[in-house]
TIBA-635335 format. One record per atom (N, C-alpha, C): atom name; x, y, z; residue in three letters. Coordinates in pm, 1 decimal, m for minus. Example, Ala and Ser with C-alpha at 12.3 -4.5 7.8 and 13.67 -1.06 7.14 Angstrom:
2
{'N', {1319.0, m569.0, 780.0}, 'ALA'},
{'CA', {1230.0, m450.0, 780.0}, 'ALA'},
{'C', {1320.0, m330.0, 780.0}, 'ALA'},
{'N', {1285.0, m225.0, 708.0}, 'SER'},
{'CA', {1367.0, m106.0, 714.0}, 'SER'},
{'C', {1290.0, 3.0, 787.0}, 'SER'},
***
This chain:
90
{'N', {1789.2, m6106.1, 3706.5}, 'MET'},
{'CA', {1782.8, m6147.2, 3569.5}, 'MET'},
{'C', {1895.0, m6077.0, 3494.4}, 'MET'},
{'N', {1956.5, m6150.0, 3406.3}, 'GLU'},
{'CA', {2062.5, m6093.8, 3322.8}, 'GLU'},
{'C', {2037.0, m6128.5, 3177.0}, 'GLU'},
{'N', {2073.5, m6039.8, 3090.6}, 'GLY'},
{'CA', {2060.5, m6064.9, 2947.5}, 'GLY'},
{'C', {2179.8, m6008.7, 2872.1}, 'GLY'},
{'N', {2224.0, m6081.1, 2773.0}, 'ASP'},
{'CA', {2332.0, m6038.4, 2684.2}, 'ASP'},
{'C', {2285.7, m6058.6, 2541.1}, 'ASP'},
{'N', {2311.3, m5962.9, 2455.4}, 'ALA'},
{'CA', {2272.4, m5972.9, 2314.9}, 'ALA'},
{'C', {2381.8, m5912.0, 2228.4}, 'ALA'},
{'N', {2389.0, m5959.1, 2105.3}, 'THR'},
{'CA', {2485.6, m5905.6, 2010.0}, 'THR'},
{'C', {2418.3, m5881.3, 1876.1}, 'THR'},
{'N', {2480.3, m5799.4, 1796.2}, 'TYR'},
{'CA', {2439.8, m5780.3, 1658.0}, 'TYR'},
{'C', {2565.3, m5798.3, 1574.1}, 'TYR'},
{'N', {2560.0, m5892.5, 1481.7}, 'GLY'},
{'CA', {2672.5, m5914.2, 1391.2}, 'GLY'},
{'C', {2769.2, m6022.5, 1435.1}, 'GLY'},
{'N', {2745.4, m6087.9, 1547.4}, 'ALA'},
{'CA', {2838.2, m6189.0, 1598.3}, 'ALA'},
{'C', {2841.5, m6314.0, 1511.0}, 'ALA'},
{'N', {2739.7, m6336.2, 1428.9}, 'GLN'},
{'CA', {2735.7, m6453.9, 1341.8}, 'GLN'},
{'C', {2793.6, m6425.4, 1203.3}, 'GLN'},
{'N', {2840.2, m6302.2, 1183.3}, 'ASP'},
{'CA', {2896.8, m6262.5, 1054.1}, 'ASP'},
{'C', {3049.0, m6257.7, 1066.2}, 'ASP'},
{'N', {3121.1, m6354.8, 1008.7}, 'PRO'},
{'CA', {3267.9, m6360.2, 1023.3}, 'PRO'},
{'C', {3338.7, m6231.7, 979.5}, 'PRO'},
{'N', {3286.7, m6166.5, 875.1}, 'ASP'},
{'CA', {3349.4, m6041.6, 829.7}, 'ASP'},
{'C', {3334.8, m5931.8, 934.5}, 'ASP'},
{'N', {3216.4, m5918.1, 995.9}, 'ARG'},
{'CA', {3197.2, m5817.9, 1101.9}, 'ARG'},
{'C', {3285.5, m5848.8, 1221.7}, 'ARG'},
{'N', {3296.2, m5976.8, 1255.9}, 'VAL'},
{'CA', {3381.0, m6016.6, 1368.5}, 'VAL'},
{'C', {3526.3, m5978.5, 1338.9}, 'VAL'},
{'N', {3573.9, m6009.0, 1218.1}, 'ARG'},
{'CA', {3711.7, m5977.5, 1178.8}, 'ARG'},
{'C', {3739.0, m5827.4, 1185.5}, 'ARG'},
{'N', {3639.9, m5746.9, 1146.1}, 'ARG'},
{'CA', {3655.3, m5600.6, 1147.4}, 'ARG'},
{'C', {3631.9, m5539.1, 1284.4}, 'ARG'},
{'N', {3587.3, m5620.5, 1379.7}, 'GLY'},
{'CA', {3555.3, m5566.4, 1512.4}, 'GLY'},
{'C', {3427.9, m5484.7, 1511.2}, 'GLY'},
{'N', {3334.5, m5521.5, 1422.6}, 'ALA'},
{'CA', {3211.3, m5444.4, 1405.1}, 'ALA'},
{'C', {3091.0, m5514.0, 1468.9}, 'ALA'},
{'N', {3113.8, m5586.4, 1576.2}, 'VAL'},
{'CA', {3005.2, m5652.5, 1648.2}, 'VAL'},
{'C', {2957.4, m5558.9, 1758.9}, 'VAL'},
{'N', {2827.0, m5535.7, 1765.1}, 'ASN'},
{'CA', {2769.7, m5451.0, 1869.5}, 'ASN'},
{'C', {2713.5, m5539.0, 1980.1}, 'ASN'},
{'N', {2728.5, m5496.1, 2105.0}, 'MET'},
{'CA', {2685.5, m5575.2, 2219.1}, 'MET'},
{'C', {2596.0, m5494.0, 2310.6}, 'MET'},
{'N', {2510.5, m5563.2, 2382.3}, 'GLY'},
{'CA', {2424.5, m5500.9, 2480.5}, 'GLY'},
{'C', {2399.9, m5596.9, 2595.0}, 'GLY'},
{'N', {2362.1, m5543.2, 2709.7}, 'SER'},
{'CA', {2334.7, m5629.5, 2824.6}, 'SER'},
{'C', {2249.9, m5554.5, 2926.8}, 'SER'},
{'N', {2191.5, m5632.6, 3018.2}, 'PHE'},
{'CA', {2126.0, m5575.5, 3134.4}, 'PHE'},
{'C', {2141.6, m5673.6, 3249.3}, 'PHE'},
{'N', {2133.9, m5622.3, 3369.1}, 'SER'},
{'CA', {2138.1, m5703.2, 3491.2}, 'SER'},
{'C', {2052.8, m5631.9, 3594.3}, 'SER'},
{'N', {1939.4, m5692.2, 3629.8}, 'VAL'},
{'CA', {1845.2, m5630.9, 3722.8}, 'VAL'},
{'C', {1796.5, m5732.0, 3824.5}, 'VAL'},
{'N', {1754.1, m5681.3, 3937.3}, 'THR'},
{'CA', {1686.4, m5763.1, 4037.8}, 'THR'},
{'C', {1546.3, m5706.3, 4052.4}, 'THR'},
{'N', {1448.1, m5784.1, 4009.2}, 'ILE'},
{'CA', {1309.7, m5739.2, 4011.9}, 'ILE'},
{'C', {1218.9, m5861.6, 4012.6}, 'ILE'},
{'N', {1105.6, m5850.0, 4078.1}, 'ARG'},
{'CA', {1009.6, m5961.0, 4085.5}, 'ARG'},
{'C', {905.2, m5947.8, 3974.6}, 'ARG'},
{'N', {870.6, m6060.0, 3913.0}, 'PRO'},
{'CA', {762.6, m6054.9, 3813.7}, 'PRO'},
{'C', {627.4, m6037.3, 3881.5}, 'PRO'},
{'N', {532.5, m5986.5, 3806.5}, 'GLU'},
{'CA', {393.7, m5978.1, 3851.9}, 'GLU'},
{'C', {316.2, m6080.6, 3770.9}, 'GLU'},
{'N', {286.9, m6193.9, 3832.6}, 'GLY'},
{'CA', {221.7, m6302.5, 3760.1}, 'GLY'},
{'C', {312.2, m6352.6, 3649.8}, 'GLY'},
{'N', {263.8, m6349.0, 3527.6}, 'SER'},
{'CA', {342.1, m6397.8, 3414.1}, 'SER'},
{'C', {415.2, m6285.6, 3341.1}, 'SER'},
{'N', {418.8, m6166.0, 3399.6}, 'ALA'},
{'CA', {482.3, m6050.9, 3334.2}, 'ALA'},
{'C', {597.8, m5995.8, 3417.2}, 'ALA'},
{'N', {697.9, m5944.8, 3345.8}, 'LEU'},
{'CA', {810.9, m5877.5, 3409.0}, 'LEU'},
{'C', {838.9, m5753.1, 3326.6}, 'LEU'},
{'N', {845.2, m5637.9, 3391.8}, 'VAL'},
{'CA', {863.4, m5510.4, 3322.2}, 'VAL'},
{'C', {964.1, m5428.1, 3400.1}, 'VAL'},
{'N', {1061.1, m5367.6, 3329.1}, 'PHE'},
{'CA', {1155.7, m5281.2, 3399.4}, 'PHE'},
{'C', {1220.8, m5181.1, 3306.0}, 'PHE'},
{'N', {1267.0, m5073.1, 3365.4}, 'THR'},
{'CA', {1355.5, m4976.6, 3301.4}, 'THR'},
{'C', {1471.5, m4957.5, 3396.6}, 'THR'},
{'N', {1591.7, m4976.6, 3346.6}, 'ASP'},
{'CA', {1713.3, m4965.7, 3427.4}, 'ASP'},
{'C', {1778.1, m4831.8, 3394.1}, 'ASP'},
{'N', {1748.6, m4731.4, 3475.0}, 'GLY'},
{'CA', {1793.5, m4596.6, 3443.9}, 'GLY'},
{'C', {1875.2, m4530.8, 3552.0}, 'GLY'},
{'N', {1888.8, m4401.9, 3540.6}, 'GLY'},
{'CA', {1967.5, m4323.0, 3633.5}, 'GLY'},
{'C', {1913.3, m4324.2, 3775.7}, 'GLY'},
{'N', {1785.3, m4355.7, 3791.9}, 'GLN'},
{'CA', {1724.8, m4361.8, 3924.5}, 'GLN'},
{'C', {1716.6, m4505.7, 3973.7}, 'GLN'},
{'N', {1792.4, m4595.0, 3913.4}, 'GLY'},
{'CA', {1786.8, m4735.8, 3949.0}, 'GLY'},
{'C', {1682.4, m4806.5, 3865.0}, 'GLY'},
{'N', {1646.3, m4923.7, 3908.5}, 'VAL'},
{'CA', {1550.3, m5005.0, 3834.4}, 'VAL'},
{'C', {1408.5, m4970.7, 3879.1}, 'VAL'},
{'N', {1323.1, m4941.5, 3781.1}, 'ILE'},
{'CA', {1182.6, m4916.6, 3812.2}, 'ILE'},
{'C', {1097.9, m5021.7, 3739.0}, 'ILE'},
{'N', {982.8, m5053.3, 3791.9}, 'GLY'},
{'CA', {895.0, m5154.3, 3734.4}, 'GLY'},
{'C', {799.4, m5098.2, 3632.3}, 'GLY'},
{'N', {851.2, m5035.3, 3529.1}, 'ALA'},
{'CA', {767.9, m4979.0, 3423.2}, 'ALA'},
{'C', {844.2, m4985.4, 3291.2}, 'ALA'},
{'N', {771.1, m5000.2, 3181.3}, 'TYR'},
{'CA', {830.9, m5000.3, 3048.1}, 'TYR'},
{'C', {819.2, m4861.4, 2988.3}, 'TYR'},
{'N', {927.3, m4815.1, 2925.1}, 'ASP'},
{'CA', {927.5, m4683.1, 2863.0}, 'ASP'},
{'C', {998.7, m4693.8, 2728.5}, 'ASP'},
{'N', {922.3, m4701.6, 2621.3}, 'ALA'},
{'CA', {978.4, m4716.6, 2487.3}, 'ALA'},
{'C', {1065.6, m4598.1, 2447.6}, 'ALA'},
{'N', {1042.6, m4480.7, 2508.8}, 'GLU'},
{'CA', {1116.9, m4359.8, 2474.1}, 'GLU'},
{'C', {1237.3, m4334.3, 2565.1}, 'GLU'},
{'N', {1258.3, m4419.5, 2663.8}, 'ALA'},
{'CA', {1366.1, m4397.9, 2761.1}, 'ALA'},
{'C', {1502.7, m4406.2, 2693.8}, 'ALA'},
{'N', {1597.0, m4332.5, 2748.1}, 'PHE'},
{'CA', {1735.1, m4341.2, 2703.2}, 'PHE'},
{'C', {1807.1, m4454.0, 2776.4}, 'PHE'},
{'N', {1738.0, m4519.3, 2869.1}, 'SER'},
{'CA', {1790.3, m4632.5, 2944.6}, 'SER'},
{'C', {1722.6, m4759.8, 2895.3}, 'SER'},
{'N', {1785.2, m4872.3, 2924.5}, 'CYS'},
{'CA', {1732.0, m5002.1, 2883.5}, 'CYS'},
{'C', {1595.4, m5027.5, 2946.9}, 'CYS'},
{'N', {1496.3, m5054.3, 2863.6}, 'SER'},
{'CA', {1361.5, m5083.4, 2911.0}, 'SER'},
{'C', {1313.3, m5211.2, 2842.2}, 'SER'},
{'N', {1260.6, m5304.0, 2923.0}, 'VAL'},
{'CA', {1222.4, m5435.9, 2872.0}, 'VAL'},
{'C', {1088.9, m5476.2, 2933.1}, 'VAL'},
{'N', {1006.7, m5543.1, 2853.5}, 'ARG'},
{'CA', {887.8, m5607.3, 2908.8}, 'ARG'},
{'C', {882.5, m5749.5, 2854.1}, 'ARG'},
{'N', {845.2, m5840.3, 2944.8}, 'MET'},
{'CA', {839.7, m5982.2, 2911.3}, 'MET'},
{'C', {706.8, m6039.3, 2958.0}, 'MET'},
{'N', {657.9, m6136.5, 2883.0}, 'ARG'},
{'CA', {537.0, m6208.2, 2924.3}, 'ARG'},
{'C', {558.8, m6355.5, 2891.2}, 'ARG'},
{'N', {536.9, m6437.3, 2992.4}, 'LEU'},
{'CA', {548.0, m6581.0, 2975.5}, 'LEU'},
{'C', {416.0, m6635.1, 2923.9}, 'LEU'},
{'N', {419.8, m6692.7, 2805.2}, 'LEU'},
{'CA', {304.8, m6755.2, 2740.4}, 'LEU'},
{'C', {347.7, m6897.8, 2707.3}, 'LEU'},
{'N', {350.8, m6984.1, 2808.4}, 'PRO'},
{'CA', {412.7, m7116.3, 2792.6}, 'PRO'},
{'C', {372.5, m7184.2, 2662.7}, 'PRO'},
{'N', {469.9, m7237.7, 2589.5}, 'PRO'},
{'CA', {611.4, m7251.2, 2625.0}, 'PRO'},
{'C', {697.9, m7135.7, 2574.1}, 'PRO'},
{'N', {637.5, m7022.3, 2540.5}, 'ILE'},
{'CA', {709.3, m6908.8, 2480.7}, 'ILE'},
{'C', {724.9, m6795.3, 2581.7}, 'ILE'},
{'N', {840.4, m6727.7, 2576.2}, 'LEU'},
{'CA', {862.7, m6603.5, 2648.9}, 'LEU'},
{'C', {866.3, m6493.2, 2544.2}, 'LEU'},
{'N', {769.1, m6402.3, 2547.6}, 'ALA'},
{'CA', {762.7, m6290.6, 2453.6}, 'ALA'},
{'C', {832.8, m6170.8, 2517.2}, 'ALA'},
{'N', {928.0, m6111.8, 2444.4}, 'VAL'},
{'CA', {1009.7, m6002.4, 2497.7}, 'VAL'},
{'C', {1007.1, m5884.4, 2401.7}, 'VAL'},
{'N', {991.8, m5765.5, 2459.0}, 'GLU'},
{'CA', {1002.8, m5640.7, 2383.3}, 'GLU'},
{'C', {1100.2, m5550.5, 2456.3}, 'GLU'},
{'N', {1195.9, m5496.2, 2382.7}, 'SER'},
{'CA', {1289.1, m5401.2, 2443.3}, 'SER'},
{'C', {1293.5, m5275.5, 2357.7}, 'SER'},
{'N', {1328.1, m5163.9, 2424.9}, 'ASN'},
{'CA', {1345.3, m5041.3, 2348.0}, 'ASN'},
{'C', {1482.4, m5048.1, 2281.2}, 'ASN'},
{'N', {1526.8, m4945.9, 2220.5}, 'SER'},
{'CA', {1654.7, m4948.3, 2148.3}, 'SER'},
{'C', {1770.3, m4896.8, 2232.7}, 'SER'},
{'N', {1759.1, m4903.7, 2364.8}, 'ALA'},
{'CA', {1861.6, m4845.2, 2451.1}, 'ALA'},
{'C', {1930.2, m4948.0, 2540.9}, 'ALA'},
{'N', {1928.4, m5073.3, 2500.0}, 'CYS'},
{'CA', {1989.9, m5178.5, 2582.2}, 'CYS'},
{'C', {2129.4, m5216.2, 2534.2}, 'CYS'},
{'N', {2185.9, m5137.8, 2446.2}, 'GLY'},
{'CA', {2320.4, m5169.2, 2398.7}, 'GLY'},
{'C', {2352.2, m5094.1, 2272.2}, 'GLY'},
{'N', {2444.6, m5151.0, 2195.6}, 'GLY'},
{'CA', {2492.2, m5087.8, 2073.0}, 'GLY'},
{'C', {2387.2, m5085.8, 1963.5}, 'GLY'},
{'N', {2423.0, m5022.9, 1853.8}, 'MET'},
{'CA', {2333.5, m5007.9, 1739.9}, 'MET'},
{'C', {2282.5, m5144.2, 1692.9}, 'MET'},
{'N', {2153.7, m5152.8, 1668.5}, 'ASN'},
{'CA', {2084.2, m5271.8, 1619.9}, 'ASN'},
{'C', {2072.9, m5384.2, 1722.2}, 'ASN'},
{'N', {2118.2, m5365.1, 1844.5}, 'VAL'},
{'CA', {2106.4, m5467.9, 1947.7}, 'VAL'},
{'C', {1966.2, m5461.2, 2006.3}, 'VAL'},
{'N', {1901.6, m5577.2, 2013.5}, 'SER'},
{'CA', {1767.0, m5583.3, 2067.1}, 'SER'},
{'C', {1746.5, m5715.0, 2139.9}, 'SER'},
{'N', {1665.5, m5711.5, 2242.9}, 'PHE'},
{'CA', {1624.8, m5833.3, 2312.4}, 'PHE'},
{'C', {1485.5, m5876.6, 2266.6}, 'PHE'},
{'N', {1423.2, m5798.7, 2179.5}, 'SER'},
{'CA', {1287.8, m5828.8, 2133.7}, 'SER'},
{'C', {1284.5, m5960.3, 2057.2}, 'SER'},
{'N', {1183.8, m6040.4, 2087.4}, 'GLY'},
{'CA', {1167.2, m6166.0, 2016.1}, 'GLY'},
{'C', {1087.6, m6265.6, 2097.0}, 'GLY'},
{'N', {1072.4, m6383.2, 2040.0}, 'LEU'},
{'CA', {1005.4, m6493.9, 2105.9}, 'LEU'},
{'C', {1111.1, m6596.4, 2143.1}, 'LEU'},
{'N', {1112.9, m6637.4, 2269.3}, 'TYR'},
{'CA', {1213.9, m6728.4, 2318.9}, 'TYR'},
{'C', {1148.6, m6856.7, 2367.5}, 'TYR'},
{'N', {1221.2, m6965.6, 2351.6}, 'ARG'},
{'CA', {1175.1, m7095.8, 2398.1}, 'ARG'},
{'C', {1290.0, m7159.2, 2475.3}, 'ARG'},
{'N', {1257.7, m7224.2, 2586.1}, 'ARG'},
{'CA', {1359.4, m7289.2, 2669.2}, 'ARG'},
{'C', {1432.6, m7396.0, 2589.1}, 'ARG'},
{'N', {1565.3, m7393.4, 2596.4}, 'GLY'},
{'CA', {1647.3, m7494.7, 2529.0}, 'GLY'},
{'C', {1660.3, m7618.0, 2615.6}, 'GLY'},
{'N', {1674.3, m7732.0, 2552.7}, 'ASP'},
{'CA', {1689.6, m7856.9, 2627.7}, 'ASP'},
{'C', {1834.8, m7897.6, 2636.6}, 'ASP'},
***
């Protein structure tokens, strides 16, 4: 699974100033039923969520047709977050 997120990319002034923050993750992990949880840290990828980790930590739950995602604040630059409700695009 891979994820990319930005903060400020939709603001032309921030883009012009080079003030766009970016974040990403790339992990290989199997979901458990409708849930996927990981922390990508110094010891590799572990199947646990840690809101206090200094490494990217994410938990997801598929609630069709919605994917609910929560991430800590360590998946990229300032204000970058993967947290939210996602729906498959057509």
